[in-house]
C-alpha positions as CSV (number, residue, x, y, z in Angstrom):
1,X,-0.2,-0.2,-0.2
2,X,2.6,2.5,1.1
3,X,5.7,0.9,-1.1
4,X,4.8,3.6,-4.0
5,X,4.9,6.2,-1.6
6,X,8.5,5.3,0.1
7,X,10.0,3.9,-3.2
8,X,9.2,6.9,-5.4
9,X,12.4,8.6,-6.9
10,X,11.9,12.3,-5.5
11,X,9.8,13.8,-3.3
12,X,7.3,15.2,-5.5
13,X,6.6,11.6,-6.9
14,X,6.4,10.6,-3.2
15,X,3.8,13.3,-2.7
16,X,1.8,12.4,-5.9
17,X,1.5,8.7,-4.9
18,X,0.7,9.5,-1.3
19,X,-2.3,11.7,-2.7
20,X,-3.5,8.7,-5.2
21,X,-3.2,6.1,-2.2
22,X,-5.5,9.2,-0.2
23,X,-7.9,8.9,-2.7
24,X,-8.0,5.2,-3.1
25,X,-7.6,4.1,0.6
26,X,-8.5,7.4,2.8
27,X,-11.9,6.7,3.7
28,X,-10.9,2.9,4.8
29,X,-7.4,4.0,6.6
30,X,-7.7,7.5,7.3
31,X,-5.6,7.5,10.5
32,X,-2.7,6.1,8.8
33,X,-3.1,8.5,6.1
34,X,-3.4,11.3,8.4
35,X,-0.4,10.2,10.4
36,X,1.9,10.5,7.2
37,X,0.9,13.8,6.2
38,X,1.3,15.1,9.7
39,X,4.9,13.6,9.8
40,X,5.7,14.2,6.1
41,X,8.3,16.5,6.6
42,X,10.3,13.8,8.7
43,X,9.1,11.0,6.6
44,X,10.2,12.5,3.5
45,X,13.5,13.6,4.6
46,X,15.5,10.8,2.5
47,X,14.4,12.4,-0.5
48,X,17.5,15.0,0.2
49,X,19.9,12.1,-0.3
50,X,20.8,10.2,-3.7
51,X,19.4,6.8,-4.5
52,X,22.8,5.2,-3.8
53,X,22.6,6.4,-0.4
54,X,18.9,6.2,0.9
55,X,18.4,2.9,-1.0
56,X,20.0,1.2,2.4
57,X,17.3,2.6,4.4
58,X,14.4,2.2,2.3
59,X,15.6,-1.7,1.6
60,X,14.4,-2.5,5.0
61,X,11.0,-1.6,4.6
62,X,10.7,-3.5,1.3
């Protein structure tokens, strides 16, 4: 469900994936999406780094 968000190549792509996720699942899982939205600045911090650096951090979530 969240893989398209945290696997996105850019922060903008992740935000778009989060919007799509919210459209599809927002009514069923509002608390999850509210949590991601409220903590987005922290959750999206890894997009500041090149893919080679962030991949080891993302891999455990796959």
